C-alpha atoms as a printed R data frame, in Angstrom:
   type eleno elety resid chain resno       x       y       z
1  ATOM     1    CA   MET     A     1 291.136 -72.150 -53.684
2  ATOM     2    CA   ILE     A     2 291.005 -68.364 -53.433
3  ATOM     3    CA   TYR     A     3 287.602 -68.489 -55.136
4  ATOM     4    CA   MET     A     4 286.309 -70.804 -52.405
5  ATOM     5    CA   PHE     A     5 287.453 -68.503 -49.594
6  ATOM     6    CA   ALA     A     6 286.145 -65.413 -51.368
7  ATOM     7    CA   ASN     A     7 282.638 -66.903 -51.378
8  ATOM     8    CA   TYR     A     8 282.964 -68.110 -47.795
9  ATOM     9    CA   PHE     A     9 283.692 -64.684 -46.335
10 ATOM    10    CA   ASP     A    10 280.719 -63.025 -48.022
11 ATOM    11    CA   THR     A    11 278.085 -64.991 -46.128
12 ATOM    12    CA   GLY     A    12 277.330 -65.900 -42.553
13 ATOM    13    CA   ARG     A    13 278.782 -64.627 -39.336
14 ATOM    14    CA   PRO     A    14 282.330 -63.316 -39.034
15 ATOM    15    CA   VAL     A    15 284.942 -65.909 -38.089
16 ATOM    16    CA   TYR     A    16 286.577 -66.059 -34.669
17 ATOM    17    CA   HIS     A    17 290.335 -65.729 -34.350
18 ATOM    18    CA   PRO     A    18 292.023 -69.149 -33.866
19 ATOM    19    CA   LYS     A    19 293.869 -67.962 -30.726
20 ATOM    20    CA   LEU     A    20 290.567 -66.995 -29.129
21 ATOM    21    CA   MET     A    21 289.055 -70.391 -29.952
22 ATOM    22    CA   LEU     A    22 292.076 -72.184 -28.488
23 ATOM    23    CA   LYS     A    23 291.830 -70.143 -25.276
24 ATOM    24    CA   VAL     A    24 288.139 -70.972 -24.921
25 ATOM    25    CA   LEU     A    25 288.787 -74.689 -25.448
26 ATOM    26    CA   LEU     A    26 291.683 -74.797 -22.987
27 ATOM    27    CA   TYR     A    27 289.687 -72.912 -20.367
28 ATOM    28    CA   SER     A    28 286.695 -75.214 -20.768
29 ATOM    29    CA   TYR     A    29 288.866 -78.312 -20.449
30 ATOM    30    CA   THR     A    30 290.422 -76.984 -17.235
31 ATOM    31    CA   GLU     A    31 286.913 -76.364 -15.898
32 ATOM    32    CA   GLY     A    32 285.915 -79.946 -16.743
33 ATOM    33    CA   ILE     A    33 283.722 -79.170 -19.744
34 ATOM    34    CA   LEU     A    34 284.623 -81.818 -22.286
35 ATOM    35    CA   ASN     A    35 281.679 -81.415 -24.667
36 ATOM    36    CA   CYS     A    36 281.782 -78.481 -27.086
37 ATOM    37    CA   ARG     A    37 277.999 -78.118 -26.965
38 ATOM    38    CA   ASN     A    38 278.212 -77.319 -23.250
39 ATOM    39    CA   ILE     A    39 280.527 -74.341 -23.773
40 ATOM    40    CA   LYS     A    40 278.430 -71.188 -23.322
41 ATOM    41    CA   VAL     A    41 279.483 -67.655 -24.077
């Protein structure tokens, strides 16, 4: 499993912290945005 994560972190964009993602989702739900595609940064 470590091999899988080692390859994952070498490519693509950096990951977002899970707490940040949870805050964004909770905020969007309180604003009435229920579709993840409608969440804009």
